PQR file of N, CA, C, O and H, with PARSE charges and radii, in Angstrom:
ATOM      1  N   UNK A   1      14.672   0.018  -1.346 -0.4000 1.5000
ATOM      2  CA  UNK A   1      15.751   0.594  -0.567 -0.0000 2.0000
ATOM      3  C   UNK A   1      16.436  -0.474   0.249  0.5500 1.7000
ATOM      4  O   UNK A   1      15.803  -1.433   0.690 -0.5500 1.4000
ATOM      5  N   UNK A   2      17.681  -0.317   0.445 -0.4000 1.5000
ATOM      6  CA  UNK A   2      18.417  -1.260   1.272 -0.0000 2.0000
ATOM      7  C   UNK A   2      19.021  -0.492   2.433  0.5500 1.7000
ATOM      8  O   UNK A   2      19.955   0.290   2.251 -0.5500 1.4000
ATOM      9  H   UNK A   2      18.196   0.462   0.087  0.4000 1.0000
ATOM     10  N   UNK A   3      18.492  -0.715   3.618 -0.4000 1.5000
ATOM     11  CA  UNK A   3      18.986   0.022   4.769 -0.0000 2.0000
ATOM     12  C   UNK A   3      20.292  -0.586   5.258  0.5500 1.7000
ATOM     13  O   UNK A   3      20.545  -1.771   5.040 -0.5500 1.4000
ATOM     14  H   UNK A   3      17.734  -1.351   3.765  0.4000 1.0000
ATOM     15  N   UNK A   4      21.129   0.218   5.921 -0.4000 1.5000
ATOM     16  CA  UNK A   4      22.408  -0.277   6.427 -0.0000 2.0000
ATOM     17  C   UNK A   4      22.246  -1.478   7.347  0.5500 1.7000
ATOM     18  O   UNK A   4      23.102  -2.362   7.350 -0.5500 1.4000
ATOM     19  H   UNK A   4      20.923   1.181   6.098  0.4000 1.0000
ATOM     20  N   UNK A   5      21.176  -1.535   8.122 -0.4000 1.5000
ATOM     21  CA  UNK A   5      21.005  -2.636   9.065 -0.0000 2.0000
ATOM     22  C   UNK A   5      20.655  -3.945   8.371  0.5500 1.7000
ATOM     23  O   UNK A   5      20.750  -5.007   8.986 -0.5500 1.4000
ATOM     24  H   UNK A   5      20.480  -0.817   8.120  0.4000 1.0000
ATOM     25  N   UNK A   6      20.252  -3.894   7.104 -0.4000 1.5000
ATOM     26  CA  UNK A   6      19.888  -5.131   6.424 -0.0000 2.0000
ATOM     27  C   UNK A   6      21.040  -5.701   5.610  0.5500 1.7000
ATOM     28  O   UNK A   6      20.912  -6.792   5.056 -0.5500 1.4000
ATOM     29  H   UNK A   6      20.175  -3.032   6.604  0.4000 1.0000
ATOM     30  N   UNK A   7      22.153  -4.997   5.524 -0.4000 1.5000
ATOM     31  CA  UNK A   7      23.307  -5.495   4.790 -0.0000 2.0000
ATOM     32  C   UNK A   7      24.024  -6.556   5.625  0.5500 1.7000
ATOM     33  O   UNK A   7      23.996  -6.515   6.855 -0.5500 1.4000
ATOM     34  H   UNK A   7      22.256  -4.111   5.975  0.4000 1.0000
ATOM     35  N   UNK A   8      24.651  -7.480   4.959 -0.4000 1.5000
ATOM     36  CA  UNK A   8      25.321  -8.592   5.635 -0.0000 2.0000
ATOM     37  C   UNK A   8      26.313  -8.088   6.681  0.5500 1.7000
ATOM     38  O   UNK A   8      27.161  -7.243   6.392 -0.5500 1.4000
ATOM     39  H   UNK A   8      24.674  -7.513   3.960  0.4000 1.0000
ATOM     40  N   UNK A   9      26.196  -8.614   7.890 -0.4000 1.5000
ATOM     41  CA  UNK A   9      27.133  -8.296   8.956 -0.0000 2.0000
ATOM     42  C   UNK A   9      26.850  -6.978   9.653  0.5500 1.7000
ATOM     43  O   UNK A   9      27.460  -6.683  10.680 -0.5500 1.4000
ATOM     44  H   UNK A   9      25.507  -9.300   8.124  0.4000 1.0000
ATOM     45  N   UNK A  10      25.944  -6.187   9.118 -0.4000 1.5000
ATOM     46  CA  UNK A  10      25.653  -4.898   9.737 -0.0000 2.0000
ATOM     47  C   UNK A  10      24.499  -5.064  10.719  0.5500 1.7000
ATOM     48  O   UNK A  10      23.603  -5.883  10.515 -0.5500 1.4000
ATOM     49  H   UNK A  10      25.448  -6.428   8.284  0.4000 1.0000
ATOM     50  N   UNK A  11      24.539  -4.297  11.754 -0.4000 1.5000
ATOM     51  CA  UNK A  11      23.455  -4.309  12.737 -0.0000 2.0000
ATOM     52  C   UNK A  11      23.222  -2.907  13.240  0.5500 1.7000
ATOM     53  O   UNK A  11      23.964  -1.987  12.894 -0.5500 1.4000
ATOM     54  H   UNK A  11      25.267  -3.633  11.919  0.4000 1.0000
ATOM     55  N   UNK A  12      22.212  -2.738  14.042 -0.4000 1.5000
ATOM     56  CA  UNK A  12      21.937  -1.403  14.558 -0.0000 2.0000
ATOM     57  C   UNK A  12      23.098  -0.889  15.389  0.5500 1.7000
ATOM     58  O   UNK A  12      23.745  -1.645  16.114 -0.5500 1.4000
ATOM     59  H   UNK A  12      21.609  -3.485  14.322  0.4000 1.0000
ATOM     60  N   UNK A  13      23.352   0.394  15.275 -0.4000 1.5000
ATOM     61  CA  UNK A  13      24.460   1.006  16.011 -0.0000 2.0000
ATOM     62  C   UNK A  13      23.991   1.637  17.308  0.5500 1.7000
ATOM     63  O   UNK A  13      24.809   1.974  18.163 -0.5500 1.4000
ATOM     64  H   UNK A  13      22.827   1.008  14.686  0.4000 1.0000
ATOM     65  N   UNK A  14      22.685   1.801  17.467 -0.4000 1.5000
ATOM     66  CA  UNK A  14      22.167   2.425  18.669 -0.0000 2.0000
ATOM     67  C   UNK A  14      20.733   2.001  18.898  0.5500 1.7000
ATOM     68  O   UNK A  14      20.149   1.261  18.105 -0.5500 1.4000
ATOM     69  H   UNK A  14      22.020   1.527  16.772  0.4000 1.0000
ATOM     70  N   UNK A  15      20.186   2.475  19.979 -0.4000 1.5000
ATOM     71  CA  UNK A  15      18.811   2.165  20.311 -0.0000 2.0000
ATOM     72  C   UNK A  15      18.080   3.476  20.534  0.5500 1.7000
ATOM     73  O   UNK A  15      18.575   4.359  21.234 -0.5500 1.4000
ATOM     74  H   UNK A  15      20.660   3.075  20.623  0.4000 1.0000
ATOM     75  N   UNK A  16      16.898   3.602  19.938 -0.4000 1.5000
ATOM     76  CA  UNK A  16      16.130   4.836  20.029 -0.0000 2.0000
ATOM     77  C   UNK A  16      14.684   4.484  20.330  0.5500 1.7000
ATOM     78  O   UNK A  16      14.258   3.350  20.111 -0.5500 1.4000
ATOM     79  H   UNK A  16      16.496   2.885  19.369  0.4000 1.0000
ATOM     80  N   UNK A  17      13.935   5.446  20.827 -0.4000 1.5000
ATOM     81  CA  UNK A  17      12.538   5.216  21.184 -0.0000 2.0000
ATOM     82  C   UNK A  17      11.625   6.158  20.411  0.5500 1.7000
ATOM     83  O   UNK A  17      12.003   7.280  20.072 -0.5500 1.4000
ATOM     84  H   UNK A  17      14.282   6.367  21.005  0.4000 1.0000
ATOM     85  N   UNK A  18      10.433   5.683  20.145 -0.4000 1.5000
ATOM     86  CA  UNK A  18       9.392   6.524  19.569 -0.0000 2.0000
ATOM     87  C   UNK A  18       8.110   6.275  20.353  0.5500 1.7000
ATOM     88  O   UNK A  18       7.928   5.204  20.932 -0.5500 1.4000
ATOM     89  H   UNK A  18      10.126   4.772  20.420  0.4000 1.0000
ATOM     90  N   UNK A  19       7.232   7.257  20.369 -0.4000 1.5000
ATOM     91  CA  UNK A  19       5.940   7.092  21.032 -0.0000 2.0000
ATOM     92  C   UNK A  19       4.877   6.987  19.956  0.5500 1.7000
ATOM     93  O   UNK A  19       4.762   7.854  19.089 -0.5500 1.4000
ATOM     94  H   UNK A  19       7.380   8.126  19.899  0.4000 1.0000
ATOM     95  N   UNK A  20       4.105   5.922  20.022 -0.4000 1.5000
ATOM     96  CA  UNK A  20       3.077   5.644  19.029 -0.0000 2.0000
ATOM     97  C   UNK A  20       1.846   5.121  19.756  0.5500 1.7000
ATOM     98  O   UNK A  20       1.959   4.348  20.707 -0.5500 1.4000
ATOM     99  H   UNK A  20       4.199   5.218  20.726  0.4000 1.0000
ATOM    100  N   UNK A  21       0.667   5.548  19.304 -0.4000 1.5000
ATOM    101  CA  UNK A  21      -0.574   5.030  19.886 -0.0000 2.0000
ATOM    102  C   UNK A  21      -0.612   3.514  19.700  0.5500 1.7000
ATOM    103  O   UNK A  21      -0.197   2.999  18.662 -0.5500 1.4000
ATOM    104  H   UNK A  21       0.575   6.176  18.531  0.4000 1.0000
ATOM    105  N   UNK A  22      -1.108   2.811  20.701 -0.4000 1.5000
ATOM    106  CA  UNK A  22      -1.151   1.348  20.672 -0.0000 2.0000
ATOM    107  C   UNK A  22      -1.880   0.801  19.453  0.5500 1.7000
ATOM    108  O   UNK A  22      -1.440  -0.178  18.850 -0.5500 1.4000
ATOM    109  H   UNK A  22      -1.445   3.229  21.545  0.4000 1.0000
ATOM    110  N   UNK A  23      -2.998   1.436  19.087 -0.4000 1.5000
ATOM    111  CA  UNK A  23      -3.777   0.953  17.948 -0.0000 2.0000
ATOM    112  C   UNK A  23      -2.980   1.056  16.649  0.5500 1.7000
ATOM    113  O   UNK A  23      -3.016   0.150  15.816 -0.5500 1.4000
ATOM    114  H   UNK A  23      -3.356   2.231  19.576  0.4000 1.0000
ATOM    115  N   UNK A  24      -2.263   2.161  16.487 -0.4000 1.5000
ATOM    116  CA  UNK A  24      -1.445   2.348  15.286 -0.0000 2.0000
ATOM    117  C   UNK A  24      -0.313   1.328  15.251  0.5500 1.7000
ATOM    118  O   UNK A  24      -0.032   0.746  14.204 -0.5500 1.4000
ATOM    119  H   UNK A  24      -2.233   2.896  17.164  0.4000 1.0000
ATOM    120  N   UNK A  25       0.332   1.111  16.383 -0.4000 1.5000
ATOM    121  CA  UNK A  25       1.427   0.134  16.465 -0.0000 2.0000
ATOM    122  C   UNK A  25       0.939  -1.265  16.100  0.5500 1.7000
ATOM    123  O   UNK A  25       1.595  -1.989  15.351 -0.5500 1.4000
ATOM    124  H   UNK A  25       0.104   1.584  17.234  0.4000 1.0000
ATOM    125  N   UNK A  26      -0.226  -1.634  16.642 -0.4000 1.5000
ATOM    126  CA  UNK A  26      -0.780  -2.966  16.384 -0.0000 2.0000
ATOM    127  C   UNK A  26      -1.108  -3.144  14.903  0.5500 1.7000
ATOM    128  O   UNK A  26      -0.803  -4.182  14.317 -0.5500 1.4000
ATOM    129  H   UNK A  26      -0.759  -1.046  17.251  0.4000 1.0000
ATOM    130  N   UNK A  27      -1.731  -2.130  14.300 -0.4000 1.5000
ATOM    131  CA  UNK A  27      -2.082  -2.221  12.882 -0.0000 2.0000
ATOM    132  C   UNK A  27      -0.836  -2.299  12.011  0.5500 1.7000
ATOM    133  O   UNK A  27      -0.785  -3.084  11.063 -0.5500 1.4000
ATOM    134  H   UNK A  27      -1.979  -1.286  14.776  0.4000 1.0000
ATOM    135  N   UNK A  28       0.162  -1.491  12.329 -0.4000 1.5000
ATOM    136  CA  UNK A  28       1.411  -1.514  11.559 -0.0000 2.0000
ATOM    137  C   UNK A  28       2.137  -2.838  11.746  0.5500 1.7000
ATOM    138  O   UNK A  28       2.725  -3.362  10.800 -0.5500 1.4000
ATOM    139  H   UNK A  28       0.120  -0.853  13.098  0.4000 1.0000
ATOM    140  N   UNK A  29       2.103  -3.382  12.957 -0.4000 1.5000
ATOM    141  CA  UNK A  29       2.739  -4.677  13.226 -0.0000 2.0000
ATOM    142  C   UNK A  29       2.081  -5.784  12.412  0.5500 1.7000
ATOM    143  O   UNK A  29       2.765  -6.635  11.842 -0.5500 1.4000
ATOM    144  H   UNK A  29       1.626  -2.956  13.726  0.4000 1.0000
ATOM    145  N   UNK A  30       0.750  -5.770  12.359 -0.4000 1.5000
ATOM    146  CA  UNK A  30       0.038  -6.780  11.573 -0.0000 2.0000
ATOM    147  C   UNK A  30       0.433  -6.691  10.097  0.5500 1.7000
ATOM    148  O   UNK A  30       0.705  -7.709   9.459 -0.5500 1.4000
ATOM    149  H   UNK A  30       0.195  -5.078  12.822  0.4000 1.0000
ATOM    150  N   UNK A  31       0.463  -5.487   9.567 -0.4000 1.5000
ATOM    151  CA  UNK A  31       0.821  -5.343   8.154 -0.0000 2.0000
ATOM    152  C   UNK A  31       2.269  -5.777   7.915  0.5500 1.7000
ATOM    153  O   UNK A  31       2.548  -6.489   6.950 -0.5500 1.4000
ATOM    154  H   UNK A  31       0.242  -4.661  10.085  0.4000 1.0000
ATOM    155  N   UNK A  32       3.182  -5.357   8.776 -0.4000 1.5000
ATOM    156  CA  UNK A  32       4.591  -5.740   8.624 -0.0000 2.0000
ATOM    157  C   UNK A  32       4.730  -7.260   8.616  0.5500 1.7000
ATOM    158  O   UNK A  32       5.418  -7.819   7.762 -0.5500 1.4000
ATOM    159  H   UNK A  32       2.955  -4.778   9.559  0.4000 1.0000
ATOM    160  N   UNK A  33       4.074  -7.930   9.571 -0.4000 1.5000
ATOM    161  CA  UNK A  33       4.141  -9.400   9.628 -0.0000 2.0000
ATOM    162  C   UNK A  33       3.570 -10.023   8.367  0.5500 1.7000
ATOM    163  O   UNK A  33       4.108 -11.007   7.860 -0.5500 1.4000
ATOM    164  H   UNK A  33       3.515  -7.476  10.265  0.4000 1.0000
ATOM    165  N   UNK A  34       2.477  -9.454   7.856 -0.4000 1.5000
ATOM    166  CA  UNK A  34       1.856 -10.017   6.649 -0.0000 2.0000
ATOM    167  C   UNK A  34       2.761  -9.879   5.433  0.5500 1.7000
ATOM    168  O   UNK A  34       2.602 -10.598   4.447 -0.5500 1.4000
ATOM    169  H   UNK A  34       2.040  -8.654   8.268  0.4000 1.0000
ATOM    170  N   UNK A  35       3.714  -8.952   5.509 -0.4000 1.5000
ATOM    171  CA  UNK A  35       4.671  -8.739   4.424 -0.0000 2.0000
ATOM    172  C   UNK A  35       6.049  -9.312   4.765  0.5500 1.7000
ATOM    173  O   UNK A  35       7.051  -8.949   4.149 -0.5500 1.4000
ATOM    174  H   UNK A  35       3.843  -8.368   6.310  0.4000 1.0000
ATOM    175  N   UNK A  36       6.088 -10.209   5.753 -0.4000 1.5000
ATOM    176  CA  UNK A  36       7.343 -10.832   6.224 -0.0000 2.0000
ATOM    177  C   UNK A  36       8.371  -9.767   6.587  0.5500 1.7000
ATOM    178  O   UNK A  36       9.540  -9.866   6.211 -0.5500 1.4000
ATOM    179  H   UNK A  36       5.275 -10.504   6.254  0.4000 1.0000
ATOM    180  N   UNK A  37       7.930  -8.753   7.315 -0.4000 1.5000
ATOM    181  CA  UNK A  37       8.805  -7.662   7.723 -0.0000 2.0000
ATOM    182  C   UNK A  37       8.637  -7.458   9.223  0.5500 1.7000
ATOM    183  O   UNK A  37       7.847  -8.150   9.865 -0.5500 1.4000
ATOM    184  H   UNK A  37       6.981  -8.672   7.620  0.4000 1.0000
ATOM    185  N   UNK A  38       9.377  -6.516   9.774 -0.4000 1.5000
ATOM    186  CA  UNK A  38       9.262  -6.140  11.176 -0.0000 2.0000
ATOM    187  C   UNK A  38       8.992  -4.643  11.245  0.5500 1.7000
ATOM    188  O   UNK A  38       9.245  -3.914  10.285 -0.5500 1.4000
ATOM    189  H   UNK A  38      10.019  -5.954   9.252  0.4000 1.0000
ATOM    190  N   UNK A  39       8.485  -4.195  12.368 -0.4000 1.5000
ATOM    191  CA  UNK A  39       8.288  -2.753  12.555 -0.0000 2.0000
ATOM    192  C   UNK A  39       9.629  -2.035  12.448  0.5500 1.7000
ATOM    193  O   UNK A  39       9.715  -0.970  11.836 -0.5500 1.4000
ATOM    194  H   UNK A  39       8.280  -4.787  13.148  0.4000 1.0000
ATOM    195  N   UNK A  40      10.663  -2.603  13.031 -0.4000 1.5000
ATOM    196  CA  UNK A  40      11.983  -1.981  12.946 -0.0000 2.0000
ATOM    197  C   UNK A  40      12.413  -1.832  11.481  0.5500 1.7000
ATOM    198  O   UNK A  40      12.938  -0.791  11.088 -0.5500 1.4000
ATOM    199  H   UNK A  40      10.594  -3.467  13.528  0.4000 1.0000
ATOM    200  N   UNK A  41      12.191  -2.864  10.687 -0.4000 1.5000
ATOM    201  CA  UNK A  41      12.539  -2.798   9.268 -0.0000 2.0000
ATOM    202  C   UNK A  41      11.753  -1.717   8.549  0.5500 1.7000
ATOM    203  O   UNK A  41      12.303  -0.981   7.730 -0.5500 1.4000
ATOM    204  H   UNK A  41      11.764  -3.711  11.006  0.4000 1.0000
ATOM    205  N   UNK A  42      10.459  -1.620   8.856 -0.4000 1.5000
ATOM    206  CA  UNK A  42       9.611  -0.592   8.242 -0.0000 2.0000
ATOM    207  C   UNK A  42      10.120   0.797   8.611  0.5500 1.7000
ATOM    208  O   UNK A  42      10.287   1.654   7.742 -0.5500 1.4000
ATOM    209  H   UNK A  42      10.012  -2.218   9.521  0.4000 1.0000
ATOM    210  N   UNK A  43      10.366   1.019   9.900 -0.4000 1.5000
ATOM    211  CA  UNK A  43      10.822   2.332  10.361 -0.0000 2.0000
ATOM    212  C   UNK A  43      12.161   2.695   9.731  0.5500 1.7000
ATOM    213  O   UNK A  43      12.351   3.834   9.304 -0.5500 1.4000
ATOM    214  H   UNK A  43      10.230   0.323  10.605  0.4000 1.0000
ATOM    215  N   UNK A  44      13.090   1.746   9.668 -0.4000 1.5000
ATOM    216  CA  UNK A  44      14.399   2.034   9.066 -0.0000 2.0000
ATOM    217  C   UNK A  44      14.264   2.400   7.592  0.5500 1.7000
ATOM    218  O   UNK A  44      14.929   3.324   7.123 -0.5500 1.4000
ATOM    219  H   UNK A  44      12.935   0.821  10.015  0.4000 1.0000
ATOM    220  N   UNK A  45      13.411   1.687   6.856 -0.4000 1.5000
ATOM    221  CA  UNK A  45      13.220   1.994   5.436 -0.0000 2.0000
ATOM    222  C   UNK A  45      12.627   3.384   5.251  0.5500 1.7000
ATOM    223  O   UNK A  45      13.065   4.144   4.388 -0.5500 1.4000
ATOM    224  H   UNK A  45      12.870   0.937   7.237  0.4000 1.0000
ATOM    225  N   UNK A  46      11.626   3.714   6.069 -0.4000 1.5000
ATOM    226  CA  UNK A  46      11.005   5.037   5.978 -0.0000 2.0000
ATOM    227  C   UNK A  46      12.016   6.119   6.325  0.5500 1.7000
ATOM    228  O   UNK A  46      12.125   7.113   5.606 -0.5500 1.4000
ATOM    229  H   UNK A  46      11.270   3.097   6.771  0.4000 1.0000
ATOM    230  N   UNK A  47      12.753   5.945   7.408 -0.4000 1.5000
ATOM    231  CA  UNK A  47      13.737   6.953   7.808 -0.0000 2.0000
ATOM    232  C   UNK A  47      14.841   7.116   6.775  0.5500 1.7000
ATOM    233  O   UNK A  47      15.305   8.228   6.527 -0.5500 1.4000
ATOM    234  H   UNK A  47      12.665   5.138   7.992  0.4000 1.0000
ATOM    235  N   UNK A  48      15.260   6.012   6.174 -0.4000 1.5000
ATOM    236  CA  UNK A  48      16.291   6.101   5.139 -0.0000 2.0000
ATOM    237  C   UNK A  48      15.781   6.901   3.942  0.5500 1.7000
ATOM    238  O   UNK A  48      16.489   7.762   3.421 -0.5500 1.4000
ATOM    239  H   UNK A  48      14.882   5.108   6.375  0.4000 1.0000
ATOM    240  N   UNK A  49      14.561   6.618   3.509 -0.4000 1.5000
ATOM    241  CA  UNK A  49      13.984   7.364   2.395 -0.0000 2.0000
ATOM    242  C   UNK A  49      13.824   8.836   2.726  0.5500 1.7000
ATOM    243  O   UNK A  49      14.085   9.694   1.883 -0.5500 1.4000
ATOM    244  H   UNK A  49      13.986   5.918   3.932  0.4000 1.0000
ATOM    245  N   UNK A  50      13.396   9.138   3.945 -0.4000 1.5000
ATOM    246  CA  UNK A  50      13.239  10.520   4.380 -0.0000 2.0000
ATOM    247  C   UNK A  50      14.588  11.230   4.422  0.5500 1.7000
ATOM    248  O   UNK A  50      14.717  12.356   3.943 -0.5500 1.4000
ATOM    249  H   UNK A  50      13.183   8.441   4.630  0.4000 1.0000
ATOM    250  N   UNK A  51      15.592  10.570   4.997 -0.4000 1.5000
ATOM    251  CA  UNK A  51      16.928  11.168   5.112 -0.0000 2.0000
ATOM    252  C   UNK A  51      17.535  11.448   3.744  0.5500 1.7000
ATOM    253  O   UNK A  51      18.253  12.434   3.573 -0.5500 1.4000
ATOM    254  H   UNK A  51      15.487   9.655   5.386  0.4000 1.0000
ATOM    255  N   UNK A  52      17.252  10.590   2.771 -0.4000 1.5000
ATOM    256  CA  UNK A  52      17.798  10.762   1.419 -0.0000 2.0000
ATOM    257  C   UNK A  52      16.961  11.706   0.554  0.5500 1.7000
ATOM    258  O   UNK A  52      17.299  11.957  -0.603 -0.5500 1.4000
ATOM    259  H   UNK A  52      16.669   9.789   2.910  0.4000 1.0000
ATOM    260  N   UNK A  53      15.880  12.220   1.113 -0.4000 1.5000
ATOM    261  CA  UNK A  53      15.022  13.127   0.368 -0.0000 2.0000
ATOM    262  C   UNK A  53      14.092  12.433  -0.608  0.5500 1.7000
ATOM    263  O   UNK A  53      13.544  13.072  -1.505 -0.5500 1.4000
ATOM    264  H   UNK A  53      15.605  12.015   2.052  0.4000 1.0000
ATOM    265  N   UNK A  54      13.905  11.115  -0.441 -0.4000 1.5000
ATOM    266  CA  UNK A  54      13.032  10.357  -1.325 -0.0000 2.0000
ATOM    267  C   UNK A  54      11.579  10.369  -0.846  0.5500 1.7000
ATOM    268  O   UNK A  54      10.661  10.071  -1.611 -0.5500 1.4000
ATOM    269  H   UNK A  54      14.351  10.595   0.288  0.4000 1.0000
ATOM    270  N   UNK A  55      11.385  10.715   0.420 -0.4000 1.5000
ATOM    271  CA  UNK A  55      10.049  10.795   1.000 -0.0000 2.0000
ATOM    272  C   UNK A  55       9.880  12.196   1.567  0.5500 1.7000
ATOM    273  O   UNK A  55      10.711  12.663   2.346 -0.5500 1.4000
ATOM    274  H   UNK A  55      12.130  10.957   1.041  0.4000 1.0000
ATOM    275  N   UNK A  56       8.812  12.856   1.177 -0.4000 1.5000
ATOM    276  CA  UNK A  56       8.502  14.176   1.713 -0.0000 2.0000
ATOM    277  C   UNK A  56       7.252  14.084   2.565  0.5500 1.7000
ATOM    278  O   UNK A  56       6.281  13.426   2.189 -0.5500 1.4000
ATOM    279  H   UNK A  56       8.137  12.477   0.544  0.4000 1.0000
ATOM    280  N   UNK A  57       7.277  14.728   3.687 -0.4000 1.5000
ATOM    281  CA  UNK A  57       6.121  14.756   4.566 -0.0000 2.0000
ATOM    282  C   UNK A  57       5.166  15.832   4.066  0.5500 1.7000
ATOM    283  O   UNK A  57       5.605  16.889   3.612 -0.5500 1.4000
ATOM    284  H   UNK A  57       8.065  15.262   3.992  0.4000 1.0000
ATOM    285  N   UNK A  58       3.862  15.571   4.145 -0.4000 1.5000
ATOM    286  CA  UNK A  58       2.909  16.600   3.731 -0.0000 2.0000
ATOM    287  C   UNK A  58       2.956  17.787   4.689  0.5500 1.7000
ATOM    288  O   UNK A  58       3.205  17.627   5.884 -0.5500 1.4000
ATOM    289  H   UNK A  58       3.506  14.713   4.514  0.4000 1.0000
ATOM    290  N   UNK A  59       2.716  18.958   4.156 -0.4000 1.5000
ATOM    291  CA  UNK A  59       2.660  20.158   5.001 -0.0000 2.0000
ATOM    292  C   UNK A  59       1.324  20.150   5.728  0.5500 1.7000
ATOM    293  O   UNK A  59       0.265  20.060   5.108 -0.5500 1.4000
ATOM    294  H   UNK A  59       2.514  19.088   3.185  0.4000 1.0000
ATOM    295  N   UNK A  60       1.390  20.243   7.038 -0.4000 1.5000
ATOM    296  CA  UNK A  60       0.175  20.255   7.848 -0.0000 2.0000
ATOM    297  C   UNK A  60       0.069  21.628   8.484  0.5500 1.7000
ATOM    298  O   UNK A  60       0.970  22.081   9.191 -0.5500 1.4000
ATOM    299  H   UNK A  60       2.251  20.315   7.541  0.4000 1.0000
ATOM    300  N   UNK A  61      -1.036  22.267   8.220 -0.4000 1.5000
ATOM    301  CA  UNK A  61      -1.256  23.594   8.787 -0.0000 2.0000
ATOM    302  C   UNK A  61      -2.323  23.462   9.860  0.5500 1.7000
ATOM    303  O   UNK A  61      -3.455  23.063   9.586 -0.5500 1.4000
ATOM    304  H   UNK A  61      -1.767  21.899   7.646  0.4000 1.0000
ATOM    305  N   UNK A  62      -1.947  23.802  11.085 -0.4000 1.5000
ATOM    306  CA  UNK A  62      -2.889  23.738  12.193 -0.0000 2.0000
ATOM    307  C   UNK A  62      -3.505  25.120  12.375  0.5500 1.7000
ATOM    308  O   UNK A  62      -2.805  26.130  12.440 -0.5500 1.4000
ATOM    309  H   UNK A  62      -1.027  24.126  11.308  0.4000 1.0000
ATOM    310  N   UNK A  63      -4.804  25.136  12.454 -0.4000 1.5000
ATOM    311  CA  UNK A  63      -5.518  26.382  12.693 -0.0000 2.0000
ATOM    312  C   UNK A  63      -6.086  26.342  14.094  0.5500 1.7000
ATOM    313  O   UNK A  63      -6.867  25.454  14.435 -0.5500 1.4000
ATOM    314  H   UNK A  63      -5.372  24.316  12.402  0.4000 1.0000
ATOM    315  N   UNK A  64      -5.690  27.307  14.902 -0.4000 1.5000
ATOM    316  CA  UNK A  64      -6.157  27.365  16.279 -0.0000 2.0000
ATOM    317  C   UNK A  64      -7.215  28.438  16.418  0.5500 1.7000
ATOM    318  O   UNK A  64      -7.163  29.475  15.756 -0.5500 1.4000
ATOM    319  H   UNK A  64      -5.055  28.028  14.625  0.4000 1.0000
ATOM    320  N   UNK A  65      -8.170  28.176  17.284 -0.4000 1.5000
ATOM    321  CA  UNK A  65      -9.242  29.149  17.535 -0.0000 2.0000
ATOM    322  C   UNK A  65      -8.786  30.190  18.521  0.5500 1.7000
ATOM    323  O   UNK A  65      -9.548  31.095  18.860 -0.5500 1.4000
ATOM    324  H   UNK A  65      -8.212  27.334  17.822  0.4000 1.0000
TER
END
């Protein structure tokens, strides 16, 4: 996938925040770096795939007592 922010001359149009557990962020950061990527690049690719319907989230059913 080629996200809009990775095209020549294009950059992010806004700034957004997400909340992620520190351990998850650290593990994802390590993997991104090992693949010569950034967390921002990973998130943009995932969001682009999700927005285009290429990635489906699993259905999670919570059962409460």
